[in-house]
All heavy atoms as a GROMACS GRO file, in nm:
protein
  604
    1MET      N    1   0.324   8.398  16.281
    1MET     CA    2   0.456   8.361  16.220
    1MET      C    3   0.438   8.290  16.087
    1MET      O    4   0.363   8.192  16.086
    1MET     CB    5   0.530   8.282  16.322
    1MET     CG    6   0.666   8.224  16.270
    1MET     SD    7   0.739   8.114  16.380
    1MET     CE    8   0.839   8.232  16.478
    2GLN      N    9   0.510   8.325  15.993
    2GLN     CA   10   0.506   8.263  15.865
    2GLN      C   11   0.594   8.156  15.847
    2GLN      O   12   0.702   8.156  15.894
    2GLN     CB   13   0.541   8.370  15.746
    2GLN     CG   14   0.514   8.327  15.601
    2GLN     CD   15   0.529   8.428  15.503
    2GLN    OE1   16   0.558   8.556  15.548
    2GLN    NE2   17   0.524   8.396  15.384
    3GLN      N   18   0.536   8.041  15.784
    3GLN     CA   19   0.628   7.919  15.782
    3GLN      C   20   0.724   7.944  15.660
    3GLN      O   21   0.702   8.000  15.550
    3GLN     CB   22   0.534   7.800  15.747
    3GLN     CG   23   0.601   7.669  15.737
    3GLN     CD   24   0.511   7.556  15.721
    3GLN    OE1   25   0.398   7.565  15.781
    3GLN    NE2   26   0.549   7.452  15.649
    4ASN      N   27   0.849   7.888  15.683
    4ASN     CA   28   0.954   7.897  15.583
    4ASN      C   29   0.908   7.801  15.467
    4ASN      O   30   0.873   7.694  15.487
    4ASN     CB   31   1.090   7.858  15.638
    4ASN     CG   32   1.195   7.876  15.554
    4ASN    OD1   33   1.199   7.845  15.435
    4ASN    ND2   34   1.301   7.942  15.604
    5PRO      N   35   0.919   7.859  15.341
    5PRO     CA   36   0.876   7.777  15.228
    5PRO      C   37   0.959   7.648  15.204
    5PRO      O   38   0.917   7.556  15.137
    5PRO     CB   39   0.896   7.874  15.107
    5PRO     CG   40   0.978   7.986  15.154
    5PRO     CD   41   0.963   7.983  15.303
    6VAL      N   42   1.082   7.642  15.260
    6VAL     CA   43   1.171   7.519  15.252
    6VAL      C   44   1.093   7.403  15.310
    6VAL      O   45   1.106   7.285  15.267
    6VAL     CB   46   1.302   7.544  15.311
    6VAL    CG1   47   1.378   7.425  15.313
    6VAL    CG2   48   1.373   7.656  15.234
    7ILE      N   49   1.012   7.429  15.419
    7ILE     CA   50   0.952   7.319  15.494
    7ILE      C   51   0.861   7.229  15.401
    7ILE      O   52   0.862   7.105  15.407
    7ILE     CB   53   0.867   7.367  15.607
    7ILE    CG1   54   0.949   7.431  15.713
    7ILE    CG2   55   0.767   7.270  15.666
    7ILE    CD1   56   1.004   7.336  15.806
    8GLY      N   57   0.785   7.286  15.313
    8GLY     CA   58   0.704   7.208  15.219
    8GLY      C   59   0.750   7.179  15.082
    8GLY      O   60   0.682   7.107  15.006
    9LYS      N   61   0.871   7.217  15.056
    9LYS     CA   62   0.942   7.181  14.929
    9LYS      C   63   0.980   7.042  14.922
    9LYS      O   64   1.023   6.976  15.024
    9LYS     CB   65   1.066   7.260  14.923
    9LYS     CG   66   1.116   7.280  14.778
    9LYS     CD   67   1.244   7.362  14.772
    9LYS     CE   68   1.208   7.486  14.691
    9LYS     NZ   69   1.335   7.566  14.667
   10PRO      N   70   0.957   6.979  14.812
   10PRO     CA   71   0.998   6.831  14.793
   10PRO      C   72   1.154   6.805  14.830
   10PRO      O   73   1.234   6.891  14.788
   10PRO     CB   74   0.965   6.797  14.644
   10PRO     CG   75   0.865   6.894  14.616
   10PRO     CD   76   0.900   7.023  14.689
   11ILE      N   77   1.179   6.704  14.900
   11ILE     CA   78   1.326   6.683  14.936
   11ILE      C   79   1.406   6.667  14.813
   11ILE      O   80   1.514   6.715  14.813
   11ILE     CB   81   1.329   6.554  15.020
   11ILE    CG1   82   1.269   6.597  15.154
   11ILE    CG2   83   1.471   6.505  15.031
   11ILE    CD1   84   1.260   6.470  15.260
   12GLY      N   85   1.349   6.616  14.700
   12GLY     CA   86   1.425   6.601  14.575
   12GLY      C   87   1.470   6.737  14.514
   12GLY      O   88   1.569   6.740  14.441
   13LYS      N   89   1.408   6.845  14.554
   13LYS     CA   90   1.451   6.969  14.511
   13LYS      C   91   1.529   7.057  14.607
   13LYS      O   92   1.575   7.174  14.586
   13LYS     CB   93   1.322   7.056  14.482
   13LYS     CG   94   1.242   6.997  14.363
   13LYS     CD   95   1.131   7.073  14.322
   13LYS     CE   96   1.063   7.011  14.195
   13LYS     NZ   97   0.995   7.097  14.118
   14LEU      N   98   1.565   6.998  14.721
   14LEU     CA   99   1.655   7.062  14.820
   14LEU      C  100   1.794   7.031  14.790
   14LEU      O  101   1.830   6.936  14.734
   14LEU     CB  102   1.614   7.020  14.965
   14LEU     CG  103   1.472   7.059  15.009
   14LEU    CD1  104   1.445   6.993  15.136
   14LEU    CD2  105   1.454   7.209  15.009
   15ALA      N  106   1.883   7.117  14.840
   15ALA     CA  107   2.033   7.104  14.819
   15ALA      C  108   2.078   7.004  14.923
   15ALA      O  109   2.141   7.034  15.024
   15ALA     CB  110   2.091   7.238  14.848
   16LEU      N  111   2.046   6.873  14.897
   16LEU     CA  112   2.090   6.765  14.987
   16LEU      C  113   2.156   6.653  14.905
   16LEU      O  114   2.134   6.649  14.771
   16LEU     CB  115   1.965   6.710  15.054
   16LEU     CG  116   1.895   6.792  15.155
   16LEU    CD1  117   1.756   6.748  15.185
   16LEU    CD2  118   1.986   6.816  15.280
   17SER      N  119   2.231   6.562  14.964
   17SER     CA  120   2.304   6.466  14.886
   17SER      C  121   2.208   6.355  14.839
   17SER      O  122   2.085   6.344  14.877
   17SER     CB  123   2.407   6.396  14.988
   17SER     OG  124   2.330   6.312  15.084
   18LYS      N  125   2.256   6.287  14.731
   18LYS     CA  126   2.183   6.185  14.674
   18LYS      C  127   2.151   6.080  14.776
   18LYS      O  128   2.035   6.028  14.790
   18LYS     CB  129   2.265   6.123  14.566
   18LYS     CG  130   2.199   6.001  14.491
   18LYS     CD  131   2.280   5.940  14.384
   18LYS     CE  132   2.204   5.827  14.318
   18LYS     NZ  133   2.288   5.762  14.213
   19SER      N  134   2.244   6.051  14.862
   19SER     CA  135   2.224   5.951  14.975
   19SER      C  136   2.107   5.996  15.067
   19SER      O  137   2.030   5.911  15.105
   19SER     CB  138   2.352   5.940  15.050
   19SER     OG  139   2.332   5.858  15.164
   20PHE      N  140   2.102   6.128  15.096
   20PHE     CA  141   1.999   6.182  15.189
   20PHE      C  142   1.862   6.162  15.129
   20PHE      O  143   1.764   6.119  15.170
   20PHE     CB  144   2.022   6.324  15.222
   20PHE     CG  145   1.922   6.370  15.332
   20PHE    CD1  146   1.972   6.374  15.468
   20PHE    CD2  147   1.799   6.413  15.310
   20PHE    CE1  148   1.893   6.424  15.558
   20PHE    CE2  149   1.722   6.462  15.406
   20PHE     CZ  150   1.767   6.471  15.537
   21LYS      N  151   1.859   6.198  14.985
   21LYS     CA  152   1.735   6.173  14.914
   21LYS      C  153   1.691   6.037  14.900
   21LYS      O  154   1.567   6.014  14.910
   21LYS     CB  155   1.760   6.246  14.770
   21LYS     CG  156   1.769   6.398  14.779
   21LYS     CD  157   1.796   6.460  14.645
   21LYS     CE  158   1.832   6.610  14.665
   21LYS     NZ  159   1.867   6.676  14.540
   22GLU      N  160   1.769   5.940  14.875
   22GLU     CA  161   1.741   5.802  14.869
   22GLU      C  162   1.688   5.759  15.000
   22GLU      O  163   1.589   5.677  15.000
   22GLU     CB  164   1.873   5.720  14.820
   22GLU     CG  165   1.908   5.747  14.674
   22GLU     CD  166   2.035   5.667  14.644
   22GLU    OE1  167   2.107   5.630  14.730
   22GLU    OE2  168   2.058   5.671  14.525
   23MET      N  169   1.752   5.798  15.109
   23MET     CA  170   1.701   5.754  15.239
   23MET      C  171   1.570   5.800  15.268
   23MET      O  172   1.476   5.745  15.313
   23MET     CB  173   1.810   5.802  15.352
   23MET     CG  174   1.769   5.776  15.499
   23MET     SD  175   1.653   5.891  15.570
   23MET     CE  176   1.738   6.050  15.540
   24SER      N  177   1.544   5.937  15.232
   24SER     CA  178   1.418   5.997  15.255
   24SER      C  179   1.307   5.927  15.163
   24SER      O  180   1.204   5.904  15.223
   24SER     CB  181   1.419   6.142  15.214
   24SER     OG  182   1.514   6.202  15.286
   25PHE      N  183   1.335   5.886  15.041
   25PHE     CA  184   1.242   5.816  14.965
   25PHE      C  185   1.210   5.679  15.021
   25PHE      O  186   1.096   5.636  15.028
   25PHE     CB  187   1.296   5.798  14.816
   25PHE     CG  188   1.209   5.723  14.720
   25PHE    CD1  189   1.111   5.788  14.670
   25PHE    CD2  190   1.220   5.595  14.700
   25PHE    CE1  191   1.012   5.728  14.580
   25PHE    CE2  192   1.134   5.521  14.615
   25PHE     CZ  193   1.035   5.588  14.558
   26PHE      N  194   1.309   5.609  15.074
   26PHE     CA  195   1.295   5.481  15.139
   26PHE      C  196   1.192   5.482  15.253
   26PHE      O  197   1.116   5.391  15.278
   26PHE     CB  198   1.430   5.430  15.182
   26PHE     CG  199   1.415   5.296  15.251
   26PHE    CD1  200   1.407   5.175  15.173
   26PHE    CD2  201   1.427   5.284  15.387
   26PHE    CE1  202   1.398   5.054  15.251
   26PHE    CE2  203   1.425   5.165  15.450
   26PHE     CZ  204   1.406   5.044  15.378
   27HIS      N  205   1.211   5.595  15.336
   27HIS     CA  206   1.117   5.607  15.448
   27HIS      C  207   0.992   5.692  15.420
   27HIS      O  208   0.923   5.728  15.510
   27HIS     CB  209   1.201   5.672  15.560
   27HIS     CG  210   1.311   5.587  15.616
   27HIS    ND1  211   1.273   5.474  15.695
   27HIS    CD2  212   1.434   5.591  15.613
   27HIS    CE1  213   1.388   5.410  15.730
   27HIS    NE2  214   1.488   5.477  15.688
   28ASP      N  215   0.969   5.716  15.290
   28ASP     CA  216   0.852   5.798  15.254
   28ASP      C  217   0.849   5.937  15.315
   28ASP      O  218   0.739   5.994  15.349
   28ASP     CB  219   0.722   5.723  15.287
   28ASP     CG  220   0.608   5.756  15.210
   28ASP    OD1  221   0.627   5.792  15.086
   28ASP    OD2  222   0.498   5.748  15.256
   29PHE      N  223   0.971   6.003  15.330
   29PHE     CA  224   0.974   6.134  15.369
   29PHE      C  225   0.970   6.214  15.237
   29PHE      O  226   1.063   6.219  15.157
   29PHE     CB  227   1.099   6.170  15.442
   29PHE     CG  228   1.122   6.098  15.571
   29PHE    CD1  229   1.249   6.056  15.608
   29PHE    CD2  230   1.011   6.067  15.659
   29PHE    CE1  231   1.259   5.989  15.734
   29PHE    CE2  232   1.032   6.009  15.786
   29PHE     CZ  233   1.158   5.966  15.820
   30ARG      N  234   0.870   6.286  15.210
   30ARG     CA  235   0.851   6.360  15.087
   30ARG      C  236   0.900   6.513  15.099
   30ARG      O  237   0.948   6.556  15.012
   30ARG     CB  238   0.712   6.352  15.037
   30ARG     CG  239   0.661   6.212  15.010
   30ARG     CD  240   0.736   6.155  14.899
   30ARG     NE  241   0.701   6.012  14.876
   30ARG     CZ  242   0.787   5.914  14.851
   30ARG    NH1  243   0.914   5.931  14.864
   30ARG    NH2  244   0.728   5.797  14.830
   31THR      N  245   0.872   6.571  15.216
   31THR     CA  246   0.915   6.704  15.250
   31THR      C  247   0.989   6.719  15.368
   31THR      O  248   0.995   6.614  15.456
   31THR     CB  249   0.782   6.798  15.259
   31THR    OG1  250   0.720   6.757  15.389
   31THR    CG2  251   0.698   6.784  15.140
   32LEU      N  252   1.044   6.826  15.390
   32LEU     CA  253   1.133   6.846  15.525
   32LEU      C  254   1.036   6.838  15.636
   32LEU      O  255   1.075   6.792  15.741
   32LEU     CB  256   1.190   6.982  15.508
   32LEU     CG  257   1.301   7.021  15.608
   32LEU    CD1  258   1.414   6.907  15.590
   32LEU    CD2  259   1.363   7.155  15.571
   33ALA      N  260   0.905   6.884  15.622
   33ALA     CA  261   0.812   6.873  15.739
   33ALA      C  262   0.792   6.730  15.774
   33ALA      O  263   0.782   6.694  15.897
   33ALA     CB  264   0.676   6.927  15.696
   34ASP      N  265   0.791   6.636  15.685
   34ASP     CA  266   0.777   6.484  15.718
   34ASP      C  267   0.897   6.447  15.806
   34ASP      O  268   0.869   6.365  15.901
   34ASP     CB  269   0.779   6.400  15.593
   34ASP     CG  270   0.670   6.419  15.499
   34ASP    OD1  271   0.551   6.472  15.548
   34ASP    OD2  272   0.678   6.400  15.378
   35ILE      N  273   1.018   6.495  15.784
   35ILE     CA  274   1.131   6.448  15.869
   35ILE      C  275   1.112   6.524  16.003
   35ILE      O  276   1.155   6.462  16.106
   35ILE     CB  277   1.270   6.488  15.791
   35ILE    CG1  278   1.278   6.400  15.662
   35ILE    CG2  279   1.379   6.467  15.886
   35ILE    CD1  280   1.393   6.431  15.582
   36LEU      N  281   1.081   6.645  15.989
   36LEU     CA  282   1.080   6.722  16.127
   36LEU      C  283   0.972   6.681  16.224
   36LEU      O  284   0.975   6.735  16.335
   36LEU     CB  285   1.074   6.868  16.095
   36LEU     CG  286   1.196   6.934  16.018
   36LEU    CD1  287   1.176   7.074  15.984
   36LEU    CD2  288   1.321   6.925  16.103
   37ASN      N  289   0.886   6.588  16.174
   37ASN     CA  290   0.789   6.537  16.272
   37ASN      C  291   0.846   6.439  16.370
   37ASN      O  292   0.786   6.418  16.467
   37ASN     CB  293   0.676   6.457  16.200
   37ASN     CG  294   0.578   6.558  16.126
   37ASN    OD1  295   0.562   6.668  16.173
   37ASN    ND2  296   0.526   6.518  16.013
   38TRP      N  297   0.974   6.392  16.346
   38TRP     CA  298   1.030   6.299  16.429
   38TRP      C  299   1.146   6.356  16.506
   38TRP      O  300   1.215   6.438  16.450
   38TRP     CB  301   1.095   6.183  16.335
   38TRP     CG  302   0.996   6.111  16.257
   38TRP    CD1  303   0.959   6.141  16.132
   38TRP    CD2  304   0.927   5.996  16.302
   38TRP    NE1  305   0.868   6.048  16.096
   38TRP    CE2  306   0.844   5.954  16.200
   38TRP    CE3  307   0.923   5.926  16.418
   38TRP    CZ2  308   0.756   5.844  16.202
   38TRP    CZ3  309   0.841   5.808  16.427
   38TRP    CH2  310   0.765   5.771  16.317
   39PRO      N  311   1.156   6.322  16.635
   39PRO     CA  312   1.280   6.370  16.710
   39PRO      C  313   1.401   6.302  16.656
   39PRO      O  314   1.396   6.192  16.600
   39PRO     CB  315   1.253   6.327  16.852
   39PRO     CG  316   1.138   6.234  16.845
   39PRO     CD  317   1.075   6.244  16.711
   40VAL      N  318   1.513   6.371  16.673
   40VAL     CA  319   1.636   6.307  16.623
   40VAL      C  320   1.671   6.169  16.685
   40VAL      O  321   1.714   6.087  16.615
   40VAL     CB  322   1.763   6.402  16.658
   40VAL    CG1  323   1.895   6.348  16.628
   40VAL    CG2  324   1.734   6.539  16.594
   41SER      N  325   1.635   6.147  16.811
   41SER     CA  326   1.660   6.021  16.868
   41SER      C  327   1.583   5.911  16.789
   41SER      O  328   1.634   5.794  16.783
   41SER     CB  329   1.620   6.017  17.017
   41SER     OG  330   1.479   6.048  17.032
   42VAL      N  331   1.474   5.924  16.737
   42VAL     CA  332   1.396   5.835  16.660
   42VAL      C  333   1.448   5.836  16.518
   42VAL      O  334   1.446   5.717  16.458
   42VAL     CB  335   1.249   5.873  16.661
   42VAL    CG1  336   1.166   5.778  16.572
   42VAL    CG2  337   1.195   5.863  16.801
   43LEU      N  338   1.474   5.958  16.458
   43LEU     CA  339   1.531   5.951  16.323
   43LEU      C  340   1.652   5.852  16.307
   43LEU      O  341   1.673   5.782  16.217
   43LEU     CB  342   1.568   6.089  16.277
   43LEU     CG  343   1.456   6.180  16.239
   43LEU    CD1  344   1.503   6.319  16.214
   43LEU    CD2  345   1.384   6.124  16.114
   44LEU      N  346   1.741   5.861  16.414
   44LEU     CA  347   1.858   5.773  16.410
   44LEU      C  348   1.837   5.627  16.425
   44LEU      O  349   1.922   5.549  16.391
   44LEU     CB  350   1.961   5.823  16.526
   44LEU     CG  351   2.021   5.961  16.498
   44LEU    CD1  352   2.093   6.017  16.621
   44LEU    CD2  353   2.117   5.953  16.380
   45LEU      N  354   1.718   5.594  16.464
   45LEU     CA  355   1.667   5.452  16.470
   45LEU      C  356   1.618   5.402  16.328
   45LEU      O  357   1.616   5.275  16.312
   45LEU     CB  358   1.556   5.433  16.573
   45LEU     CG  359   1.605   5.453  16.720
   45LEU    CD1  360   1.494   5.444  16.813
   45LEU    CD2  361   1.726   5.370  16.758
   46HIS      N  362   1.596   5.501  16.233
   46HIS     CA  363   1.538   5.463  16.112
   46HIS      C  364   1.656   5.390  16.025
   46HIS      O  365   1.766   5.446  16.030
   46HIS     CB  366   1.491   5.582  16.030
   46HIS     CG  367   1.356   5.630  16.074
   46HIS    ND1  368   1.330   5.702  16.195
   46HIS    CD2  369   1.235   5.624  16.003
   46HIS    CE1  370   1.203   5.728  16.199
   46HIS    NE2  371   1.142   5.683  16.086
   47GLN      N  372   1.626   5.278  15.968
   47GLN     CA  373   1.722   5.220  15.882
   47GLN      C  374   1.781   5.306  15.782
   47GLN      O  375   1.704   5.375  15.706
   47GLN     CB  376   1.659   5.097  15.820
   47GLN     CG  377   1.754   5.018  15.730
   47GLN     CD  378   1.694   4.898  15.661
   47GLN    OE1  379   1.575   4.872  15.695
   47GLN    NE2  380   1.764   4.844  15.576
   48GLY      N  381   1.910   5.318  15.775
   48GLY     CA  382   1.981   5.408  15.675
   48GLY      C  383   1.997   5.543  15.712
   48GLY      O  384   2.059   5.630  15.638
   49PHE      N  385   1.937   5.592  15.822
   49PHE     CA  386   1.955   5.732  15.870
   49PHE      C  387   2.076   5.737  15.945
   49PHE      O  388   2.079   5.693  16.054
   49PHE     CB  389   1.826   5.790  15.943
   49PHE     CG  390   1.840   5.928  15.971
   49PHE    CD1  391   1.764   6.018  15.881
   49PHE    CD2  392   1.904   5.989  16.081
   49PHE    CE1  393   1.776   6.173  15.901
   49PHE    CE2  394   1.914   6.123  16.099
   49PHE     CZ  395   1.845   6.209  16.009
   50THR      N  396   2.180   5.798  15.897
   50THR     CA  397   2.308   5.805  15.956
   50THR      C  398   2.338   5.945  16.025
   50THR      O  399   2.261   6.037  16.007
   50THR     CB  400   2.414   5.772  15.859
   50THR    OG1  401   2.426   5.888  15.763
   50THR    CG2  402   2.393   5.645  15.770
   51TYR      N  403   2.441   5.944  16.108
   51TYR     CA  404   2.486   6.070  16.162
   51TYR      C  405   2.534   6.163  16.056
   51TYR      O  406   2.509   6.290  16.069
   51TYR     CB  407   2.607   6.049  16.256
   51TYR     CG  408   2.557   5.989  16.391
   51TYR    CD1  409   2.572   5.861  16.426
   51TYR    CD2  410   2.505   6.072  16.488
   51TYR    CE1  411   2.539   5.812  16.539
   51TYR    CE2  412   2.455   6.025  16.607
   51TYR     CZ  413   2.473   5.883  16.631
   51TYR     OH  414   2.426   5.836  16.758
   52HIS      N  415   2.572   6.123  15.943
   52HIS     CA  416   2.602   6.210  15.832
   52HIS      C  417   2.480   6.273  15.778
   52HIS      O  418   2.473   6.395  15.751
   52HIS     CB  419   2.670   6.128  15.709
   52HIS     CG  420   2.688   6.219  15.592
   52HIS    ND1  421   2.800   6.303  15.577
   52HIS    CD2  422   2.627   6.223  15.470
   52HIS    CE1  423   2.793   6.360  15.462
   52HIS    NE2  424   2.684   6.310  15.398
   53HIS      N  425   2.370   6.193  15.768
   53HIS     CA  426   2.232   6.253  15.725
   53HIS      C  427   2.187   6.354  15.831
   53HIS      O  428   2.140   6.466  15.801
   53HIS     CB  429   2.132   6.145  15.705
   53HIS     CG  430   2.159   6.059  15.601
   53HIS    ND1  431   2.150   5.924  15.615
   53HIS    CD2  432   2.200   6.080  15.465
   53HIS    CE1  433   2.183   5.865  15.494
   53HIS    NE2  434   2.211   5.962  15.414
   54TYR      N  435   2.216   6.322  15.961
   54TYR     CA  436   2.167   6.416  16.073
   54TYR      C  437   2.248   6.558  16.060
   54TYR      O  438   2.191   6.654  16.058
   54TYR     CB  439   2.204   6.354  16.204
   54TYR     CG  440   2.198   6.450  16.313
   54TYR    CD1  441   2.077   6.501  16.358
   54TYR    CD2  442   2.303   6.484  16.392
   54TYR    CE1  443   2.065   6.597  16.464
   54TYR    CE2  444   2.301   6.568  16.496
   54TYR     CZ  445   2.177   6.621  16.538
   54TYR     OH  446   2.174   6.710  16.632
   55GLN      N  447   2.377   6.538  16.027
   55GLN     CA  448   2.457   6.662  16.012
   55GLN      C  449   2.416   6.743  15.895
   55GLN      O  450   2.407   6.870  15.882
   55GLN     CB  451   2.602   6.631  16.001
   55GLN     CG  452   2.694   6.755  16.017
   55GLN     CD  453   2.678   6.827  16.143
   55GLN    OE1  454   2.675   6.775  16.236
   55GLN    NE2  455   2.672   6.967  16.131
   56GLU      N  456   2.376   6.671  15.778
   56GLU     CA  457   2.336   6.738  15.658
   56GLU      C  458   2.206   6.808  15.688
   56GLU      O  459   2.181   6.923  15.641
   56GLU     CB  460   2.316   6.625  15.551
   56GLU     CG  461   2.306   6.680  15.418
   56GLU     CD  462   2.317   6.570  15.306
   56GLU    OE1  463   2.339   6.461  15.334
   56GLU    OE2  464   2.274   6.610  15.191
   57LEU      N  465   2.111   6.745  15.764
   57LEU     CA  466   1.979   6.801  15.799
   57LEU      C  467   2.004   6.933  15.887
   57LEU      O  468   1.942   7.034  15.864
   57LEU     CB  469   1.896   6.706  15.870
   57LEU     CG  470   1.761   6.748  15.923
   57LEU    CD1  471   1.676   6.806  15.801
   57LEU    CD2  472   1.697   6.633  16.010
   58ARG      N  473   2.092   6.926  15.985
   58ARG     CA  474   2.127   7.034  16.074
   58ARG      C  475   2.176   7.153  15.988
   58ARG      O  476   2.147   7.268  16.006
   58ARG     CB  477   2.225   6.994  16.175
   58ARG     CG  478   2.169   6.928  16.297
   58ARG     CD  479   2.285   6.905  16.400
   58ARG     NE  480   2.348   7.029  16.440
   58ARG     CZ  481   2.303   7.113  16.532
   58ARG    NH1  482   2.195   7.091  16.595
   58ARG    NH2  483   2.372   7.233  16.559
   59ASN      N  484   2.264   7.119  15.895
   59ASN     CA  485   2.326   7.223  15.807
   59ASN      C  486   2.223   7.294  15.724
   59ASN      O  487   2.223   7.421  15.717
   59ASN     CB  488   2.440   7.167  15.717
   59ASN     CG  489   2.560   7.135  15.803
   59ASN    OD1  490   2.585   7.174  15.907
   59ASN    ND2  491   2.645   7.047  15.737
   60LEU      N  492   2.132   7.214  15.659
   60LEU     CA  493   2.023   7.270  15.588
   60LEU      C  494   1.935   7.364  15.676
   60LEU      O  495   1.897   7.477  15.626
   60LEU     CB  496   1.938   7.165  15.512
   60LEU     CG  497   1.814   7.210  15.445
   60LEU    CD1  498   1.863   7.291  15.310
   60LEU    CD2  499   1.725   7.092  15.410
   61LEU      N  500   1.898   7.309  15.785
   61LEU     CA  501   1.816   7.396  15.883
   61LEU      C  502   1.886   7.520  15.931
   61LEU      O  503   1.825   7.630  15.925
   61LEU     CB  504   1.765   7.302  15.996
   61LEU     CG  505   1.675   7.191  15.965
   61LEU    CD1  506   1.666   7.110  16.090
   61LEU    CD2  507   1.542   7.246  15.911
   62SER      N  508   2.007   7.504  15.955
   62SER     CA  509   2.083   7.626  15.999
   62SER      C  510   2.092   7.729  15.876
   62SER      O  511   2.084   7.852  15.922
   62SER     CB  512   2.226   7.578  16.035
   62SER     OG  513   2.305   7.696  16.084
   63ARG      N  514   2.117   7.683  15.762
   63ARG     CA  515   2.130   7.780  15.656
   63ARG      C  516   1.995   7.863  15.644
   63ARG      O  517   2.003   7.970  15.575
   63ARG     CB  518   2.160   7.703  15.518
   63ARG     CG  519   2.310   7.666  15.507
   63ARG     CD  520   2.343   7.628  15.359
   63ARG     NE  521   2.248   7.523  15.308
   63ARG     CZ  522   2.272   7.386  15.318
   63ARG    NH1  523   2.368   7.342  15.386
   63ARG    NH2  524   2.178   7.314  15.263
   64ASN      N  525   1.886   7.797  15.675
   64ASN     CA  526   1.758   7.862  15.648
   64ASN      C  527   1.703   7.906  15.783
   64ASN      O  528   1.575   7.928  15.789
   64ASN     CB  529   1.653   7.750  15.587
   64ASN     CG  530   1.697   7.722  15.442
   64ASN    OD1  531   1.655   7.802  15.362
   64ASN    ND2  532   1.768   7.617  15.413
   65GLN      N  533   1.773   7.927  15.875
   65GLN     CA  534   1.739   7.981  16.009
   65GLN      C  535   1.623   7.903  16.064
   65GLN      O  536   1.528   7.963  16.122
   65GLN     CB  537   1.709   8.130  16.003
   65GLN     CG  538   1.821   8.220  15.973
   65GLN     CD  539   1.853   8.228  15.825
   65GLN    OE1  540   1.767   8.237  15.750
   65GLN    NE2  541   1.979   8.231  15.794
   66MET      N  542   1.632   7.763  16.065
   66MET     CA  543   1.522   7.692  16.113
   66MET      C  544   1.578   7.582  16.199
   66MET      O  545   1.499   7.478  16.231
   66MET     CB  546   1.448   7.620  15.990
   66MET     CG  547   1.386   7.710  15.895
   66MET     SD  548   1.297   7.632  15.759
   66MET     CE  549   1.380   7.493  15.718
   67LEU      N  550   1.689   7.589  16.261
   67LEU     CA  551   1.749   7.491  16.339
   67LEU      C  552   1.656   7.465  16.468
   67LEU      O  553   1.667   7.353  16.517
   67LEU     CB  554   1.889   7.529  16.389
   67LEU     CG  555   1.982   7.434  16.445
   67LEU    CD1  556   1.985   7.305  16.364
   67LEU    CD2  557   2.116   7.476  16.471
   68GLN      N  558   1.595   7.559  16.512
   68GLN     CA  559   1.498   7.544  16.627
   68GLN      C  560   1.386   7.446  16.602
   68GLN      O  561   1.328   7.394  16.694
   68GLN     CB  562   1.440   7.679  16.674
   68GLN     CG  563   1.323   7.729  16.585
   68GLN     CD  564   1.379   7.800  16.458
   68GLN    OE1  565   1.494   7.808  16.425
   68GLN    NE2  566   1.284   7.856  16.383
   69LEU      N  567   1.365   7.410  16.464
   69LEU     CA  568   1.256   7.328  16.444
   69LEU      C  569   1.303   7.171  16.461
   69LEU      O  570   1.210   7.078  16.466
   69LEU     CB  571   1.217   7.328  16.300
   69LEU     CG  572   1.151   7.471  16.264
   69LEU    CD1  573   1.122   7.476  16.118
   69LEU    CD2  574   1.034   7.494  16.351
   70LEU      N  575   1.422   7.144  16.485
   70LEU     CA  576   1.486   7.011  16.501
   70LEU      C  577   1.451   6.969  16.641
   70LEU      O  578   1.492   7.037  16.741
   70LEU     CB  579   1.638   7.010  16.477
   70LEU     CG  580   1.698   6.873  16.455
   70LEU    CD1  581   1.638   6.802  16.347
   70LEU    CD2  582   1.845   6.896  16.433
   71LYS      N  583   1.365   6.854  16.656
   71LYS     CA  584   1.336   6.804  16.789
   71LYS      C  585   1.450   6.726  16.850
   71LYS      O  586   1.495   6.627  16.789
   71LYS     CB  587   1.212   6.719  16.779
   71LYS     CG  588   1.085   6.797  16.734
   71LYS     CD  589   0.968   6.707  16.720
   71LYS     CE  590   0.853   6.780  16.648
   71LYS     NZ  591   0.746   6.694  16.622
   72ALA      N  592   1.487   6.754  16.968
   72ALA     CA  593   1.598   6.684  17.038
   72ALA      C  594   1.542   6.557  17.102
   72ALA      O  595   1.618   6.458  17.097
   72ALA     CB  596   1.656   6.765  17.131
   73ILE      N  597   1.421   6.548  17.151
   73ILE     CA  598   1.368   6.432  17.224
   73ILE      C  599   1.250   6.385  17.151
   73ILE      O  600   1.165   6.448  17.093
   73ILE     CB  601   1.341   6.471  17.364
   73ILE    CG1  602   1.458   6.509  17.431
   73ILE    CG2  603   1.276   6.349  17.433
   73ILE    CD1  604   1.445   6.562  17.582
   0.00000   0.00000   0.00000
């Protein structure tokens, strides 16, 4: 199975809000893969990671047929 190129793309180059990009920089998330290493329950504990960011992440993954990569637990 071939990995979607969006996974390794720098977060700064993705179609995400300035707020999402700032939060990612603060937590040293450089690529989408860095974020997807964490389950949602843990991401929501990160300072500044809001439900809005979660929804934005879900929308990006859904647009790229990668929603299954989001860890629930």
